[in-house]
PDB file of N, CA, C and O in Angstrom:
ATOM      1  N   MET A   1       6.928   3.717  15.010  1.00  0.00           N
ATOM      2  CA  MET A   1       5.710   3.184  15.609  1.00  0.00           C
ATOM      3  C   MET A   1       4.960   2.328  14.577  1.00  0.00           C
ATOM      4  O   MET A   1       4.640   2.804  13.488  1.00  0.00           O
ATOM      5  N   ALA A   2       4.694   1.115  14.911  1.00  0.00           N
ATOM      6  CA  ALA A   2       3.936   0.247  14.023  1.00  0.00           C
ATOM      7  C   ALA A   2       2.448   0.658  14.059  1.00  0.00           C
ATOM      8  O   ALA A   2       1.887   0.867  15.134  1.00  0.00           O
ATOM      9  N   ARG A   3       1.853   0.766  12.940  1.00  0.00           N
ATOM     10  CA  ARG A   3       0.446   1.177  12.885  1.00  0.00           C
ATOM     11  C   ARG A   3      -0.450  -0.054  12.791  1.00  0.00           C
ATOM     12  O   ARG A   3      -0.033  -1.116  12.328  1.00  0.00           O
ATOM     13  N   ALA A   4      -1.680   0.114  13.238  1.00  0.00           N
ATOM     14  CA  ALA A   4      -2.677  -0.946  13.178  1.00  0.00           C
ATOM     15  C   ALA A   4      -3.356  -0.896  11.818  1.00  0.00           C
ATOM     16  O   ALA A   4      -4.466  -0.381  11.676  1.00  0.00           O
ATOM     17  N   ILE A   5      -2.673  -1.435  10.834  1.00  0.00           N
ATOM     18  CA  ILE A   5      -3.167  -1.430   9.467  1.00  0.00           C
ATOM     19  C   ILE A   5      -4.098  -2.637   9.279  1.00  0.00           C
ATOM     20  O   ILE A   5      -3.780  -3.750   9.697  1.00  0.00           O
ATOM     21  N   THR A   6      -5.242  -2.398   8.647  1.00  0.00           N
ATOM     22  CA  THR A   6      -6.212  -3.457   8.387  1.00  0.00           C
ATOM     23  C   THR A   6      -6.277  -3.717   6.901  1.00  0.00           C
ATOM     24  O   THR A   6      -6.257  -2.790   6.091  1.00  0.00           O
ATOM     25  N   HIS A   7      -6.356  -4.997   6.548  1.00  0.00           N
ATOM     26  CA  HIS A   7      -6.549  -5.397   5.126  1.00  0.00           C
ATOM     27  C   HIS A   7      -8.039  -5.615   4.918  1.00  0.00           C
ATOM     28  O   HIS A   7      -8.587  -6.630   5.348  1.00  0.00           O
ATOM     29  N   ASN A   8      -8.677  -4.695   4.280  1.00  0.00           N
ATOM     30  CA  ASN A   8     -10.115  -4.787   3.966  1.00  0.00           C
ATOM     31  C   ASN A   8     -10.247  -5.438   2.607  1.00  0.00           C
ATOM     32  O   ASN A   8     -10.248  -4.764   1.577  1.00  0.00           O
ATOM     33  N   THR A   9     -10.362  -6.788   2.615  1.00  0.00           N
ATOM     34  CA  THR A   9     -10.359  -7.504   1.342  1.00  0.00           C
ATOM     35  C   THR A   9     -11.621  -7.250   0.529  1.00  0.00           C
ATOM     36  O   THR A   9     -11.571  -7.302  -0.700  1.00  0.00           O
ATOM     37  N   ALA A  10     -12.751  -6.977   1.177  1.00  0.00           N
ATOM     38  CA  ALA A  10     -13.984  -6.689   0.472  1.00  0.00           C
ATOM     39  C   ALA A  10     -13.868  -5.421  -0.345  1.00  0.00           C
ATOM     40  O   ALA A  10     -14.395  -5.353  -1.455  1.00  0.00           O
ATOM     41  N   GLN A  11     -13.180  -4.403   0.189  1.00  0.00           N
ATOM     42  CA  GLN A  11     -12.999  -3.114  -0.496  1.00  0.00           C
ATOM     43  C   GLN A  11     -11.718  -3.056  -1.307  1.00  0.00           C
ATOM     44  O   GLN A  11     -11.477  -2.066  -1.998  1.00  0.00           O
ATOM     45  N   HIS A  12     -10.878  -4.107  -1.241  1.00  0.00           N
ATOM     46  CA  HIS A  12      -9.565  -4.114  -1.884  1.00  0.00           C
ATOM     47  C   HIS A  12      -8.732  -2.885  -1.471  1.00  0.00           C
ATOM     48  O   HIS A  12      -8.257  -2.107  -2.298  1.00  0.00           O
ATOM     49  N   GLN A  13      -8.587  -2.762  -0.144  1.00  0.00           N
ATOM     50  CA  GLN A  13      -7.755  -1.690   0.330  1.00  0.00           C
ATOM     51  C   GLN A  13      -7.172  -2.005   1.714  1.00  0.00           C
ATOM     52  O   GLN A  13      -7.713  -2.794   2.488  1.00  0.00           O
ATOM     53  N   PHE A  14      -6.055  -1.351   1.976  1.00  0.00           N
ATOM     54  CA  PHE A  14      -5.444  -1.385   3.299  1.00  0.00           C
ATOM     55  C   PHE A  14      -5.795  -0.083   3.969  1.00  0.00           C
ATOM     56  O   PHE A  14      -5.745   0.978   3.346  1.00  0.00           O
ATOM     57  N   GLU A  15      -6.159  -0.157   5.264  1.00  0.00           N
ATOM     58  CA  GLU A  15      -6.709   1.009   5.927  1.00  0.00           C
ATOM     59  C   GLU A  15      -5.990   1.294   7.258  1.00  0.00           C
ATOM     60  O   GLU A  15      -5.545   0.390   7.964  1.00  0.00           O
ATOM     61  N   TRP A  16      -5.902   2.588   7.557  1.00  0.00           N
ATOM     62  CA  TRP A  16      -5.378   3.035   8.853  1.00  0.00           C
ATOM     63  C   TRP A  16      -6.165   4.269   9.267  1.00  0.00           C
ATOM     64  O   TRP A  16      -6.383   5.174   8.462  1.00  0.00           O
ATOM     65  N   GLN A  17      -6.583   4.301  10.509  1.00  0.00           N
ATOM     66  CA  GLN A  17      -7.267   5.471  11.088  1.00  0.00           C
ATOM     67  C   GLN A  17      -6.259   6.293  11.861  1.00  0.00           C
ATOM     68  O   GLN A  17      -5.614   5.785  12.778  1.00  0.00           O
ATOM     69  N   GLU A  18      -6.117   7.534  11.509  1.00  0.00           N
ATOM     70  CA  GLU A  18      -5.189   8.465  12.222  1.00  0.00           C
ATOM     71  C   GLU A  18      -6.034   9.667  12.642  1.00  0.00           C
ATOM     72  O   GLU A  18      -6.594  10.366  11.797  1.00  0.00           O
ATOM     73  N   ASP A  19      -6.120   9.895  13.910  1.00  0.00           N
ATOM     74  CA  ASP A  19      -6.916  11.024  14.406  1.00  0.00           C
ATOM     75  C   ASP A  19      -8.334  11.024  13.794  1.00  0.00           C
ATOM     76  O   ASP A  19      -8.826  12.060  13.347  1.00  0.00           O
ATOM     77  N   ALA A  20      -8.969   9.861  13.785  1.00  0.00           N
ATOM     78  CA  ALA A  20     -10.343   9.687  13.221  1.00  0.00           C
ATOM     79  C   ALA A  20     -10.414   9.991  11.733  1.00  0.00           C
ATOM     80  O   ALA A  20     -11.496  10.267  11.215  1.00  0.00           O
ATOM     81  N   THR A  21      -9.283   9.948  11.034  1.00  0.00           N
ATOM     82  CA  THR A  21      -9.242  10.164   9.600  1.00  0.00           C
ATOM     83  C   THR A  21      -8.812   8.894   8.903  1.00  0.00           C
ATOM     84  O   THR A  21      -7.778   8.322   9.249  1.00  0.00           O
ATOM     85  N   LEU A  22      -9.577   8.439   7.931  1.00  0.00           N
ATOM     86  CA  LEU A  22      -9.243   7.212   7.205  1.00  0.00           C
ATOM     87  C   LEU A  22      -8.169   7.476   6.142  1.00  0.00           C
ATOM     88  O   LEU A  22      -8.296   8.370   5.306  1.00  0.00           O
ATOM     89  N   CYS A  23      -7.128   6.680   6.206  1.00  0.00           N
ATOM     90  CA  CYS A  23      -6.063   6.666   5.216  1.00  0.00           C
ATOM     91  C   CYS A  23      -6.080   5.322   4.506  1.00  0.00           C
ATOM     92  O   CYS A  23      -6.277   4.299   5.162  1.00  0.00           O
ATOM     93  N   VAL A  24      -5.881   5.281   3.194  1.00  0.00           N
ATOM     94  CA  VAL A  24      -6.025   4.019   2.491  1.00  0.00           C
ATOM     95  C   VAL A  24      -4.971   3.826   1.413  1.00  0.00           C
ATOM     96  O   VAL A  24      -4.388   4.785   0.908  1.00  0.00           O
ATOM     97  N   LEU A  25      -4.744   2.569   1.076  1.00  0.00           N
ATOM     98  CA  LEU A  25      -4.011   2.170  -0.119  1.00  0.00           C
ATOM     99  C   LEU A  25      -4.975   1.248  -0.852  1.00  0.00           C
ATOM    100  O   LEU A  25      -5.354   0.208  -0.314  1.00  0.00           O
ATOM    101  N   VAL A  26      -5.373   1.599  -2.048  1.00  0.00           N
ATOM    102  CA  VAL A  26      -6.367   0.894  -2.818  1.00  0.00           C
ATOM    103  C   VAL A  26      -5.678   0.085  -3.935  1.00  0.00           C
ATOM    104  O   VAL A  26      -4.724   0.547  -4.561  1.00  0.00           O
ATOM    105  N   TYR A  27      -6.182  -1.111  -4.157  1.00  0.00           N
ATOM    106  CA  TYR A  27      -5.590  -1.985  -5.183  1.00  0.00           C
ATOM    107  C   TYR A  27      -6.668  -2.785  -5.895  1.00  0.00           C
ATOM    108  O   TYR A  27      -7.802  -2.877  -5.425  1.00  0.00           O
ATOM    109  N   THR A  28      -6.303  -3.362  -7.032  1.00  0.00           N
ATOM    110  CA  THR A  28      -7.106  -4.392  -7.669  1.00  0.00           C
ATOM    111  C   THR A  28      -6.264  -5.653  -7.669  1.00  0.00           C
ATOM    112  O   THR A  28      -5.039  -5.597  -7.553  1.00  0.00           O
ATOM    113  N   LEU A  29      -6.927  -6.784  -7.799  1.00  0.00           N
ATOM    114  CA  LEU A  29      -6.209  -8.058  -7.809  1.00  0.00           C
ATOM    115  C   LEU A  29      -6.761  -8.872  -8.990  1.00  0.00           C
ATOM    116  O   LEU A  29      -7.959  -9.144  -9.065  1.00  0.00           O
ATOM    117  N   GLN A  30      -5.888  -9.243  -9.885  1.00  0.00           N
ATOM    118  CA  GLN A  30      -6.308 -10.014 -11.027  1.00  0.00           C
ATOM    119  C   GLN A  30      -5.143 -10.972 -11.393  1.00  0.00           C
ATOM    120  O   GLN A  30      -4.008 -10.553 -11.618  1.00  0.00           O
ATOM    121  N   ALA A  31      -5.485 -12.261 -11.439  1.00  0.00           N
ATOM    122  CA  ALA A  31      -4.485 -13.281 -11.779  1.00  0.00           C
ATOM    123  C   ALA A  31      -3.203 -13.146 -10.961  1.00  0.00           C
ATOM    124  O   ALA A  31      -2.105 -13.182 -11.516  1.00  0.00           O
ATOM    125  N   ASP A  32      -3.337 -12.992  -9.669  1.00  0.00           N
ATOM    126  CA  ASP A  32      -2.217 -12.883  -8.765  1.00  0.00           C
ATOM    127  C   ASP A  32      -1.304 -11.691  -8.996  1.00  0.00           C
ATOM    128  O   ASP A  32      -0.119 -11.721  -8.664  1.00  0.00           O
ATOM    129  N   VAL A  33      -1.889 -10.625  -9.581  1.00  0.00           N
ATOM    130  CA  VAL A  33      -1.160  -9.352  -9.726  1.00  0.00           C
ATOM    131  C   VAL A  33      -1.939  -8.313  -8.992  1.00  0.00           C
ATOM    132  O   VAL A  33      -3.096  -8.044  -9.315  1.00  0.00           O
ATOM    133  N   MET A  34      -1.307  -7.718  -7.992  1.00  0.00           N
ATOM    134  CA  MET A  34      -1.902  -6.618  -7.242  1.00  0.00           C
ATOM    135  C   MET A  34      -1.468  -5.324  -7.921  1.00  0.00           C
ATOM    136  O   MET A  34      -0.287  -4.979  -7.962  1.00  0.00           O
ATOM    137  N   THR A  35      -2.473  -4.615  -8.455  1.00  0.00           N
ATOM    138  CA  THR A  35      -2.215  -3.305  -9.044  1.00  0.00           C
ATOM    139  C   THR A  35      -2.598  -2.235  -8.005  1.00  0.00           C
ATOM    140  O   THR A  35      -3.764  -2.080  -7.641  1.00  0.00           O
ATOM    141  N   ILE A  36      -1.585  -1.517  -7.550  1.00  0.00           N
ATOM    142  CA  ILE A  36      -1.815  -0.478  -6.572  1.00  0.00           C
ATOM    143  C   ILE A  36      -2.265   0.781  -7.341  1.00  0.00           C
ATOM    144  O   ILE A  36      -1.505   1.339  -8.132  1.00  0.00           O
ATOM    145  N   THR A  37      -3.500   1.212  -7.096  1.00  0.00           N
ATOM    146  CA  THR A  37      -4.083   2.283  -7.875  1.00  0.00           C
ATOM    147  C   THR A  37      -4.114   3.627  -7.156  1.00  0.00           C
ATOM    148  O   THR A  37      -4.194   4.670  -7.805  1.00  0.00           O
ATOM    149  N   TYR A  38      -4.052   3.619  -5.810  1.00  0.00           N
ATOM    150  CA  TYR A  38      -4.208   4.870  -5.109  1.00  0.00           C
ATOM    151  C   TYR A  38      -3.714   4.744  -3.696  1.00  0.00           C
ATOM    152  O   TYR A  38      -3.972   3.741  -3.030  1.00  0.00           O
ATOM    153  N   THR A  39      -3.001   5.758  -3.225  1.00  0.00           N
ATOM    154  CA  THR A  39      -2.615   5.845  -1.806  1.00  0.00           C
ATOM    155  C   THR A  39      -3.114   7.193  -1.356  1.00  0.00           C
ATOM    156  O   THR A  39      -2.689   8.229  -1.869  1.00  0.00           O
ATOM    157  N   GLY A  40      -4.034   7.179  -0.377  1.00  0.00           N
ATOM    158  CA  GLY A  40      -4.651   8.401   0.072  1.00  0.00           C
ATOM    159  C   GLY A  40      -4.436   8.687   1.552  1.00  0.00           C
ATOM    160  O   GLY A  40      -4.884   7.947   2.428  1.00  0.00           O
ATOM    161  N   VAL A  41      -3.736   9.785   1.792  1.00  0.00           N
ATOM    162  CA  VAL A  41      -3.546  10.268   3.172  1.00  0.00           C
ATOM    163  C   VAL A  41      -3.976  11.735   3.165  1.00  0.00           C
ATOM    164  O   VAL A  41      -3.278  12.577   2.600  1.00  0.00           O
ATOM    165  N   PRO A  42      -5.102  12.049   3.778  1.00  0.00           N
ATOM    166  CA  PRO A  42      -5.568  13.457   3.810  1.00  0.00           C
ATOM    167  C   PRO A  42      -4.502  14.386   4.416  1.00  0.00           C
ATOM    168  O   PRO A  42      -3.733  13.997   5.295  1.00  0.00           O
ATOM    169  N   ASP A  43      -4.490  15.642   3.903  1.00  0.00           N
ATOM    170  CA  ASP A  43      -3.532  16.646   4.383  1.00  0.00           C
ATOM    171  C   ASP A  43      -3.518  16.790   5.893  1.00  0.00           C
ATOM    172  O   ASP A  43      -2.463  17.018   6.484  1.00  0.00           O
ATOM    173  N   ALA A  44      -4.669  16.661   6.522  1.00  0.00           N
ATOM    174  CA  ALA A  44      -4.769  16.848   7.950  1.00  0.00           C
ATOM    175  C   ALA A  44      -3.873  15.919   8.761  1.00  0.00           C
ATOM    176  O   ALA A  44      -3.483  16.235   9.885  1.00  0.00           O
ATOM    177  N   VAL A  45      -3.546  14.749   8.162  1.00  0.00           N
ATOM    178  CA  VAL A  45      -2.678  13.787   8.865  1.00  0.00           C
ATOM    179  C   VAL A  45      -1.416  13.456   8.054  1.00  0.00           C
ATOM    180  O   VAL A  45      -0.716  12.488   8.350  1.00  0.00           O
ATOM    181  N   GLY A  46      -1.137  14.268   7.036  1.00  0.00           N
ATOM    182  CA  GLY A  46       0.020  14.046   6.201  1.00  0.00           C
ATOM    183  C   GLY A  46       1.330  14.280   6.943  1.00  0.00           C
ATOM    184  O   GLY A  46       1.361  14.873   8.022  1.00  0.00           O
ATOM    185  N   GLY A  47       2.406  13.799   6.336  1.00  0.00           N
ATOM    186  CA  GLY A  47       3.729  14.019   6.899  1.00  0.00           C
ATOM    187  C   GLY A  47       4.089  13.171   8.089  1.00  0.00           C
ATOM    188  O   GLY A  47       5.051  13.454   8.802  1.00  0.00           O
ATOM    189  N   ARG A  48       3.302  12.112   8.306  1.00  0.00           N
ATOM    190  CA  ARG A  48       3.575  11.244   9.458  1.00  0.00           C
ATOM    191  C   ARG A  48       4.090   9.852   9.061  1.00  0.00           C
ATOM    192  O   ARG A  48       4.243   8.979   9.914  1.00  0.00           O
ATOM    193  N   GLY A  49       4.351   9.655   7.786  1.00  0.00           N
ATOM    194  CA  GLY A  49       4.865   8.361   7.306  1.00  0.00           C
ATOM    195  C   GLY A  49       3.795   7.334   7.087  1.00  0.00           C
ATOM    196  O   GLY A  49       4.099   6.150   6.943  1.00  0.00           O
ATOM    197  N   ILE A  50       2.534   7.755   7.056  1.00  0.00           N
ATOM    198  CA  ILE A  50       1.417   6.826   6.912  1.00  0.00           C
ATOM    199  C   ILE A  50       1.428   6.137   5.549  1.00  0.00           C
ATOM    200  O   ILE A  50       1.250   4.922   5.454  1.00  0.00           O
ATOM    201  N   ALA A  51       1.638   6.927   4.502  1.00  0.00           N
ATOM    202  CA  ALA A  51       1.626   6.361   3.129  1.00  0.00           C
ATOM    203  C   ALA A  51       2.732   5.296   2.993  1.00  0.00           C
ATOM    204  O   ALA A  51       2.529   4.248   2.381  1.00  0.00           O
ATOM    205  N   ALA A  52       3.896   5.588   3.574  1.00  0.00           N
ATOM    206  CA  ALA A  52       5.012   4.621   3.506  1.00  0.00           C
ATOM    207  C   ALA A  52       4.659   3.347   4.223  1.00  0.00           C
ATOM    208  O   ALA A  52       4.930   2.260   3.713  1.00  0.00           O
ATOM    209  N   GLU A  53       4.063   3.447   5.395  1.00  0.00           N
ATOM    210  CA  GLU A  53       3.708   2.255   6.153  1.00  0.00           C
ATOM    211  C   GLU A  53       2.590   1.469   5.470  1.00  0.00           C
ATOM    212  O   GLU A  53       2.608   0.239   5.476  1.00  0.00           O
ATOM    213  N   LEU A  54       1.621   2.165   4.883  1.00  0.00           N
ATOM    214  CA  LEU A  54       0.593   1.417   4.130  1.00  0.00           C
ATOM    215  C   LEU A  54       1.181   0.696   2.928  1.00  0.00           C
ATOM    216  O   LEU A  54       0.809  -0.438   2.627  1.00  0.00           O
ATOM    217  N   THR A  55       2.095   1.358   2.248  1.00  0.00           N
ATOM    218  CA  THR A  55       2.754   0.763   1.074  1.00  0.00           C
ATOM    219  C   THR A  55       3.585  -0.441   1.474  1.00  0.00           C
ATOM    220  O   THR A  55       3.511  -1.487   0.829  1.00  0.00           O
ATOM    221  N   GLN A  56       4.366  -0.308   2.517  1.00  0.00           N
ATOM    222  CA  GLN A  56       5.180  -1.441   2.986  1.00  0.00           C
ATOM    223  C   GLN A  56       4.309  -2.624   3.393  1.00  0.00           C
ATOM    224  O   GLN A  56       4.616  -3.774   3.080  1.00  0.00           O
ATOM    225  N   PHE A  57       3.222  -2.325   4.093  1.00  0.00           N
ATOM    226  CA  PHE A  57       2.315  -3.386   4.519  1.00  0.00           C
ATOM    227  C   PHE A  57       1.706  -4.108   3.313  1.00  0.00           C
ATOM    228  O   PHE A  57       1.611  -5.335   3.292  1.00  0.00           O
ATOM    229  N   ALA A  58       1.299  -3.328   2.316  1.00  0.00           N
ATOM    230  CA  ALA A  58       0.750  -3.898   1.090  1.00  0.00           C
ATOM    231  C   ALA A  58       1.742  -4.770   0.373  1.00  0.00           C
ATOM    232  O   ALA A  58       1.400  -5.866  -0.070  1.00  0.00           O
ATOM    233  N   LEU A  59       2.975  -4.299   0.249  1.00  0.00           N
ATOM    234  CA  LEU A  59       4.005  -5.059  -0.410  1.00  0.00           C
ATOM    235  C   LEU A  59       4.371  -6.336   0.362  1.00  0.00           C
ATOM    236  O   LEU A  59       4.606  -7.381  -0.245  1.00  0.00           O
ATOM    237  N   ASP A  60       4.417  -6.253   1.659  1.00  0.00           N
ATOM    238  CA  ASP A  60       4.677  -7.435   2.490  1.00  0.00           C
ATOM    239  C   ASP A  60       3.536  -8.447   2.346  1.00  0.00           C
ATOM    240  O   ASP A  60       3.757  -9.658   2.327  1.00  0.00           O
ATOM    241  N   THR A  61       2.322  -7.922   2.248  1.00  0.00           N
ATOM    242  CA  THR A  61       1.161  -8.822   2.016  1.00  0.00           C
ATOM    243  C   THR A  61       1.284  -9.511   0.665  1.00  0.00           C
ATOM    244  O   THR A  61       1.036 -10.711   0.544  1.00  0.00           O
ATOM    245  N   ALA A  62       1.670  -8.740  -0.352  1.00  0.00           N
ATOM    246  CA  ALA A  62       1.819  -9.322  -1.696  1.00  0.00           C
ATOM    247  C   ALA A  62       2.872 -10.416  -1.667  1.00  0.00           C
ATOM    248  O   ALA A  62       2.684 -11.489  -2.240  1.00  0.00           O
ATOM    249  N   ARG A  63       3.959 -10.141  -1.009  1.00  0.00           N
ATOM    250  CA  ARG A  63       5.047 -11.142  -0.896  1.00  0.00           C
ATOM    251  C   ARG A  63       4.543 -12.417  -0.208  1.00  0.00           C
ATOM    252  O   ARG A  63       4.802 -13.523  -0.683  1.00  0.00           O
ATOM    253  N   THR A  64       3.842 -12.264   0.879  1.00  0.00           N
ATOM    254  CA  THR A  64       3.337 -13.417   1.615  1.00  0.00           C
ATOM    255  C   THR A  64       2.322 -14.219   0.789  1.00  0.00           C
ATOM    256  O   THR A  64       2.295 -15.448   0.854  1.00  0.00           O
ATOM    257  N   GLN A  65       1.489 -13.516   0.012  1.00  0.00           N
ATOM    258  CA  GLN A  65       0.453 -14.177  -0.801  1.00  0.00           C
ATOM    259  C   GLN A  65       1.008 -14.727  -2.110  1.00  0.00           C
ATOM    260  O   GLN A  65       0.303 -15.459  -2.804  1.00  0.00           O
ATOM    261  N   GLY A  66       2.242 -14.400  -2.467  1.00  0.00           N
ATOM    262  CA  GLY A  66       2.801 -14.849  -3.743  1.00  0.00           C
ATOM    263  C   GLY A  66       2.317 -14.032  -4.933  1.00  0.00           C
ATOM    264  O   GLY A  66       2.325 -14.509  -6.068  1.00  0.00           O
ATOM    265  N   TRP A  67       1.894 -12.790  -4.666  1.00  0.00           N
ATOM    266  CA  TRP A  67       1.404 -11.909  -5.719  1.00  0.00           C
ATOM    267  C   TRP A  67       2.575 -11.102  -6.297  1.00  0.00           C
ATOM    268  O   TRP A  67       3.576 -10.847  -5.627  1.00  0.00           O
ATOM    269  N   LYS A  68       2.411 -10.717  -7.552  1.00  0.00           N
ATOM    270  CA  LYS A  68       3.266  -9.725  -8.188  1.00  0.00           C
ATOM    271  C   LYS A  68       2.618  -8.395  -8.008  1.00  0.00           C
ATOM    272  O   LYS A  68       1.437  -8.334  -7.669  1.00  0.00           O
ATOM    273  N   VAL A  69       3.353  -7.301  -8.225  1.00  0.00           N
ATOM    274  CA  VAL A  69       2.834  -5.943  -7.969  1.00  0.00           C
ATOM    275  C   VAL A  69       3.011  -5.044  -9.203  1.00  0.00           C
ATOM    276  O   VAL A  69       4.076  -5.014  -9.819  1.00  0.00           O
ATOM    277  N   ARG A  70       1.990  -4.348  -9.530  1.00  0.00           N
ATOM    278  CA  ARG A  70       2.059  -3.302 -10.565  1.00  0.00           C
ATOM    279  C   ARG A  70       1.688  -1.972  -9.897  1.00  0.00           C
ATOM    280  O   ARG A  70       0.528  -1.765  -9.541  1.00  0.00           O
ATOM    281  N   PRO A  71       2.657  -1.076  -9.724  1.00  0.00           N
ATOM    282  CA  PRO A  71       2.377   0.203  -9.048  1.00  0.00           C
ATOM    283  C   PRO A  71       1.925   1.270 -10.041  1.00  0.00           C
ATOM    284  O   PRO A  71       2.759   1.912 -10.680  1.00  0.00           O
ATOM    285  N   VAL A  72       0.612   1.467 -10.178  1.00  0.00           N
ATOM    286  CA  VAL A  72       0.049   2.510 -11.004  1.00  0.00           C
ATOM    287  C   VAL A  72       0.062   3.828 -10.243  1.00  0.00           C
ATOM    288  O   VAL A  72       0.274   4.888 -10.833  1.00  0.00           O
ATOM    289  N   CYS A  73      -0.157   3.766  -8.966  1.00  0.00           N
ATOM    290  CA  CYS A  73      -0.108   4.921  -8.101  1.00  0.00           C
ATOM    291  C   CYS A  73       1.305   5.509  -8.086  1.00  0.00           C
ATOM    292  O   CYS A  73       2.276   4.777  -7.894  1.00  0.00           O
ATOM    293  N   SER A  74       1.428   6.818  -8.285  1.00  0.00           N
ATOM    294  CA  SER A  74       2.770   7.425  -8.331  1.00  0.00           C
ATOM    295  C   SER A  74       3.524   7.294  -7.010  1.00  0.00           C
ATOM    296  O   SER A  74       4.747   7.150  -7.013  1.00  0.00           O
ATOM    297  N   TYR A  75       2.815   7.342  -5.882  1.00  0.00           N
ATOM    298  CA  TYR A  75       3.497   7.190  -4.618  1.00  0.00           C
ATOM    299  C   TYR A  75       4.095   5.778  -4.489  1.00  0.00           C
ATOM    300  O   TYR A  75       5.259   5.620  -4.119  1.00  0.00           O
ATOM    301  N   ALA A  76       3.294   4.772  -4.795  1.00  0.00           N
ATOM    302  CA  ALA A  76       3.762   3.395  -4.719  1.00  0.00           C
ATOM    303  C   ALA A  76       4.925   3.128  -5.645  1.00  0.00           C
ATOM    304  O   ALA A  76       5.857   2.411  -5.281  1.00  0.00           O
ATOM    305  N   ALA A  77       4.884   3.699  -6.846  1.00  0.00           N
ATOM    306  CA  ALA A  77       5.991   3.541  -7.817  1.00  0.00           C
ATOM    307  C   ALA A  77       7.280   4.159  -7.268  1.00  0.00           C
ATOM    308  O   ALA A  77       8.356   3.569  -7.362  1.00  0.00           O
ATOM    309  N   ALA A  78       7.149   5.357  -6.695  1.00  0.00           N
ATOM    310  CA  ALA A  78       8.323   6.021  -6.108  1.00  0.00           C
ATOM    311  C   ALA A  78       8.865   5.217  -4.900  1.00  0.00           C
ATOM    312  O   ALA A  78      10.079   5.107  -4.723  1.00  0.00           O
ATOM    313  N   TYR A  79       7.986   4.677  -4.098  1.00  0.00           N
ATOM    314  CA  TYR A  79       8.379   3.850  -2.960  1.00  0.00           C
ATOM    315  C   TYR A  79       9.183   2.647  -3.439  1.00  0.00           C
ATOM    316  O   TYR A  79      10.229   2.319  -2.879  1.00  0.00           O
ATOM    317  N   LEU A  80       8.691   2.012  -4.454  1.00  0.00           N
ATOM    318  CA  LEU A  80       9.393   0.836  -4.976  1.00  0.00           C
ATOM    319  C   LEU A  80      10.776   1.187  -5.522  1.00  0.00           C
ATOM    320  O   LEU A  80      11.727   0.422  -5.364  1.00  0.00           O
ATOM    321  N   ARG A  81      10.877   2.331  -6.153  1.00  0.00           N
ATOM    322  CA  ARG A  81      12.215   2.769  -6.664  1.00  0.00           C
ATOM    323  C   ARG A  81      13.196   2.981  -5.521  1.00  0.00           C
ATOM    324  O   ARG A  81      14.391   2.727  -5.670  1.00  0.00           O
ATOM    325  N   ARG A  82      12.693   3.450  -4.373  1.00  0.00           N
ATOM    326  CA  ARG A  82      13.550   3.725  -3.214  1.00  0.00           C
ATOM    327  C   ARG A  82      13.848   2.486  -2.370  1.00  0.00           C
ATOM    328  O   ARG A  82      14.718   2.530  -1.500  1.00  0.00           O
ATOM    329  N   HIS A  83      13.142   1.389  -2.613  1.00  0.00           N
ATOM    330  CA  HIS A  83      13.279   0.183  -1.776  1.00  0.00           C
ATOM    331  C   HIS A  83      13.575  -1.036  -2.636  1.00  0.00           C
ATOM    332  O   HIS A  83      12.661  -1.778  -2.996  1.00  0.00           O
ATOM    333  N   PRO A  84      14.813  -1.245  -2.960  1.00  0.00           N
ATOM    334  CA  PRO A  84      15.222  -2.363  -3.839  1.00  0.00           C
ATOM    335  C   PRO A  84      14.841  -3.735  -3.303  1.00  0.00           C
ATOM    336  O   PRO A  84      14.770  -4.694  -4.072  1.00  0.00           O
ATOM    337  N   GLU A  85      14.595  -3.850  -2.012  1.00  0.00           N
ATOM    338  CA  GLU A  85      14.234  -5.164  -1.440  1.00  0.00           C
ATOM    339  C   GLU A  85      12.891  -5.660  -1.959  1.00  0.00           C
ATOM    340  O   GLU A  85      12.561  -6.829  -1.762  1.00  0.00           O
ATOM    341  N   TYR A  86      12.095  -4.801  -2.624  1.00  0.00           N
ATOM    342  CA  TYR A  86      10.830  -5.196  -3.156  1.00  0.00           C
ATOM    343  C   TYR A  86      10.830  -5.325  -4.674  1.00  0.00           C
ATOM    344  O   TYR A  86       9.785  -5.605  -5.261  1.00  0.00           O
ATOM    345  N   GLN A  87      11.960  -5.132  -5.315  1.00  0.00           N
ATOM    346  CA  GLN A  87      12.025  -5.187  -6.792  1.00  0.00           C
ATOM    347  C   GLN A  87      11.576  -6.536  -7.374  1.00  0.00           C
ATOM    348  O   GLN A  87      11.010  -6.569  -8.466  1.00  0.00           O
ATOM    349  N   ALA A  88      11.811  -7.610  -6.687  1.00  0.00           N
ATOM    350  CA  ALA A  88      11.388  -8.936  -7.201  1.00  0.00           C
ATOM    351  C   ALA A  88       9.880  -9.084  -7.320  1.00  0.00           C
ATOM    352  O   ALA A  88       9.401  -9.984  -8.009  1.00  0.00           O
ATOM    353  N   LEU A  89       9.125  -8.213  -6.659  1.00  0.00           N
ATOM    354  CA  LEU A  89       7.680  -8.284  -6.725  1.00  0.00           C
ATOM    355  C   LEU A  89       7.128  -7.655  -8.012  1.00  0.00           C
ATOM    356  O   LEU A  89       6.002  -7.953  -8.409  1.00  0.00           O
ATOM    357  N   LEU A  90       7.886  -6.817  -8.644  1.00  0.00           N
ATOM    358  CA  LEU A  90       7.391  -6.101  -9.806  1.00  0.00           C
ATOM    359  C   LEU A  90       7.034  -6.981 -10.995  1.00  0.00           C
ATOM    360  O   LEU A  90       7.734  -7.943 -11.312  1.00  0.00           O
ATOM    361  N   VAL A  91       5.933  -6.631 -11.643  1.00  0.00           N
ATOM    362  CA  VAL A  91       5.494  -7.372 -12.844  1.00  0.00           C
ATOM    363  C   VAL A  91       6.372  -6.876 -13.997  1.00  0.00           C
ATOM    364  O   VAL A  91       6.218  -7.333 -15.130  1.00  0.00           O
TER     365      VAL A  91
END
């Protein structure tokens, strides 16, 4: 199921509401490098693939924008190791 993920550029995060619970992927952007700092999915809505979809959406956005990616967040780093199709984005 595709989620309605929003790119909140003012807050530097990607957002998804699941059962009225906000899930986020937070990043910084400097010199066309998106540093993913945090992926947050509260336990109440965990285990539904939300973090993976947020990460994929963020990486697809980076690709479209021509940004490189630095995964500081442990979840994002693990996601990138499991998905070689995004390796070219790494700084």
